[in-house]
N, C-alpha and C positions, 0 to 999 in steps of 0.2 A: 566618360566612360563604359566599359564592356558590358554589354543590357545581359549577356549570355551568364555570364560570372554573376550578376547581381540577380538577376532572377535562381539561378542556383543554388545563395547565399538566400535567398528567398525561400523559395521549396524545402531546403535543409534546415531552414530557422522553425518553419509549419509542421514540419515534422517530428526536429528535437519540442515541439514548444505540449502538442502531443500527449507525449509522455510528461513533459514536467506536470500536465492539469490533471492526471490522472494520478502522481504521484504528491501535489499539494490536496489534491479535494481531499481526502482522508483525513492529511492534517488540518485541513480549514473546521472539516463538521468535529473531528476531536475534542479542538480548539471552541467551540459555538456552542458546541453540545456540552461537553462536562466541564470546560474552563481549568482542560489540563494542557499545559504545553510540557507538549510530547516528545523529547530532546532524545529519545532512541527512534524516533522515526526514519531514521538514515537504514539506522541500522537492521531494521526489520523487511526497507525495501532491499535491503542485499539478501537475507534471509530466505526472500522469495525468490534469487536470482539464485542462491545457492540448491534451493529445494528445485528449480527448476532444471541446472545442473545434473543436480544427482535424479531425475525421471530423465536426462538424455542420457547419464551415462549408470546406469545403475546395477551394473558389474564391477566398478569400483570397488575392495573393499576399501571401504571410509566408517572409522565410529570413534566417539566421543572415548576414550581411555580414560579409565575411574580407576589407579592402582592400576593391579597387574592383568585386570578383565578391559575388554573397551566394548559397548554398548551403539549394537550396531546402526546406522541410520538408516534400514531401512527398518529397522521394529520402531524405531520413534518414528518414522514418517505413517506409518499403517498404524501404531497406537492413535497416534492425533489426528487421522482419519476418523476411526472408528468413536474417538471423542466428539468429531465435530458433529459426524453425523447425528449421532444422538442426540446434541447440543438442539441440531437444527428440528428433530424430531418430537424432541418435548416440547420445544420454544414455541412451532411454529404448529406441529400437524394434529401428534396426539391428543393434544387437549381435547379437542374435539369429541372424539370418543371415547377415552379413560380420565375419569373426576378425579381420582382417590391421585393426589402428584406423587407416591412412592410407586403407588404400580405405574405410574405413564413415564418414569423414571426408568423403573424397573424396564421398560419394554422398549424404551428410547433408546436406550446403551446395549442391550441384546442384538437387538436390531442394527444399531451403527456395524457392532461385532460383528454379525453372520453379512453384511453387505460387502464391508471390509476385504472380511476371508476369499469370498467369492471371488473382490474383487483382484485380489493376491493371488488365490489358484488359477484366474485366466491368466494374470500375467505370469506367472513363472510357467504355465502349459507351454506358453508362446517364449521360454528361456527370456525371458526378462525385455521383450523388444524393446529399442530404448524411445521415449514417447518425445514427440518434439513438442517444446516448449510451448504454442501454440493453442495445440490439441492439447495441452496438460492443464491448461489454465482452471477449466472446472475442478480440477484435484487438489491445485494449488490453492483456490478461493476456497475452498469446503479445510480446509486445512487450518487456512488462517484466520479463519471463519472461529473456529473453534477456539487457537490459543489464545485471539483477542477477547472472547469470551469471556474465558476463564480469568484472565490475569485482570479485566477489568471486576468480574465480577470477586475477584480473592482480593485482591491487592488495588489496585486504582483507586475503587470505590471508596476509600478509607481514606482516601487524599482531600474529596474535595470538597471539605468543610475545612481540610488545616489551611497553616499557614504558609503560601505562595513559596518561598522558599522551599521547603518540605515536598513540593510536590520537586521542583527541579532540581531538588536531590536526588529522590528518590527515580526518575526516569534517567537521569545524567545515572545511577547508578544500573537501573537494567542496559544502558548502551552501552558501560565498561564489561558487565559480563555477556551482554551478546560480541561484541569485538572478539573478547578474549577467546570463548569458547569457539566463535570462529576460526580461530588461529589453531586452537588445540583441535579441532579436525581438522580444515582445511588446511593449515598453513600458510605460507606471506605471501607464495607466489600467485600471481594476475591469475587467472580463470577469467575463461569467456566458453560460449555456447556454439561449437561446429557447428554451423547450418550447412547442409550441399547449396545451400540458396542463397547463402549468409552476402556470397558477393556480384547475385545478379541483381538487375537492373530493367528499368526500362528507359528507353532513349527518349525524347521527344522529338517526334517528325527528324528533319533531318541534322538539326543543332544539336551543342554537345551537351543540353541539358538533359539529367537524368535522375530517375525517384529508384530511391532504393526498394527494393521489394520489400526487408522485415519493419525497416520504420517505414510504408504505406500500413503497409498490416498492422504493428503496432499504432497507428494512427489510428484505424477504422477499431480496435479495438478500443483501445482508450475513448474515442469519443460514444462508444457504445455500451461500456462499462457506466460514461458519465449520466448519459443519458437514463439512462436503469437504473441508477441514483437520484436523479432526477424526479422520473414515475414513483418510485420505490419510500420518497419521502413525502411527496403532494398526493400520493397516489392509493397507500394503504392503512390500514389499521394502525401496522407498527412505523411506517415514516407520521401520521399525524404525534403520536406518543412522541418521537424521538423533538417536532418542531414543536409541540406543548413543552417540554423538560427544557429544550434551549429556552424559548419565549419565558418560563415564571416557572422554575422548580416544583413552590406550594401548590401552586392555584393548580400547577399537574397533579399533585398528589389528591389535593383534596376532590376531584373528580376521578381517580381512582386508576392515574394512572402508579402502575411499580418504576418507581423511578431506580433505586438498585439495577432491575432485572432492560429496563428502556437502556440504559447508561451503557450495560455489560452488551446488549447488542448493538448499541452504536460502533464499540470499538468494535466489534468482531468485524460486521460489514467494514469497518476503517482497516481494520488489519485482512483482511478481503482485497481491498481494493489497492494496500502498499505493496501484497505479497505478490500481485496481479501487474504489477506496476519493475518490479521489484526479476519477476524473471521476462517482460519487458528489455528492462537496463538488458542482460547477458543477452539480447542478441545481437544487439549492437555497439557493445563496449567491453572492453576486460574489466573483472573488479575484485578487489580483494577486500577481507574481514574488515580494513583499517580505514575504508574512506568514505563510510559512511555517512561524519561528518559535515562533510560537503554538498550533500544528498538533502540532506537537515536544513542547512545554510539556505536552499533553492527552494525550498518549500517554504522557509519562514519568509524569505522576501517577497516572492509568490502570493503568500498568504496577506504579509504588510502594507504588499501596495494595492490588492484585488480589493483588498473587506471583509468583512463577516457577511454582512448582511447575506449577499446571494452569492451560489456559485457562479452563476456568470460571469462575477467580475472577478474569480480565482481563474477559471480558465480565459479572461482577455491577457490578465496580468502575465501568465503562463505562455502564453505564443506568445506575446510582447519580450517574455523572457528570454526564449527560444528563436529570437527573431534576433535582438540585442544580441548574445553569444555568438548564432553563427556571422553577423553582418563583422563582428569585431574581432572572430576569428579569421574570416574571411580580408578583409583590410591591414586588421593589426599584423597579430599574430593570435596562433593558438595561447600561448600563453596568456595575454593580457582576454583572455575570451573569460580563463579560467574566474578571474578579480571581475566579474560583470554581476555576478550576484552580491557580493561586497558592497559593490559600488551604488548596486539597486537599491539595498535595505537602510544604507547610511544614508542615501537623498531622502527616498522616503516617509524616514524618521526627523530629518530634520523636518525637509517642507510639510509632511502634513501638518497637519493644525494642533494644539492640543485639547484635548477631548472634554464636557462639563460629565460631572455625573450625569445629566440628563441624557445627554446625547449616547450616553456610553449606554442608558436603559433603554432609546431611542433606539440603535445596532443589536443590541442582544434580543429586542422583538424583530 
């Protein structure tokens, strides 16, 4: 066995596993807290990739065609950012100083619009300088937080107590809509984030083992986001409310937690993580609007393998899947590597023993 080749595959698997961990963390949190299986998870990942592509290519004249008119992506992005900033201010900041709900909401959204307008003017003054995907992560996270909050608050909260099939059908409909909107706006051609340092790497000593700079940065960001998520869930009031809602919805409501608002905040956080994962995805792999199902499958396989109790299990399963794909792609073929998530998911569902109702309640707690 060529040890250098083995070590190279191991490094590649670890770097890929970091991205998988970030992508699956949001899927796991949604499932654990709201009991919603989001079949559109992969499409939201791709939305993050396309938003990062737009920020890197802001002068491209792309928009959503509606009849004879075209709604520019710039307007959609700026509007979404303003709403997201307003939601953050209303939910987490202005409540300390403005008690009246309508006054607080009005002040929050006006402040969000003003901040967004200032950012737009600064960007236009620089002749819309391309924004590096890694530097654009705060903007992408804000945009997706607002999108997730609104989607959960207006639609998905209505599915919480509905039959399981209804939940699957609605999220599948969202998946189809996002996929077709992506095709209408960007077309079916593969796109990628053409970074100047995309092909740069570090060589380990005098060996042939290399580490991709973009994938290394992606691993650092993914690890930072997962640690931030763990700190948020365990060390903040919003995180404690999320954990309480996940453990027992009725008990959480009895102690004064607004369940619908908590669910909306949770999904906002989930989509923020998912959007960041999409931006990272575009730095090392081409993407198309119809490739979301594969990422949803990977997230599902990771969560099924790692379990729902702790985020540590999801992270471990993500690195395991990354290593398996790397080894199969290196020693067998890249074609077989694509089948690894399917095999992992099937084996996990077969081998994992069926749970009793009491066991399910323990896992929820």
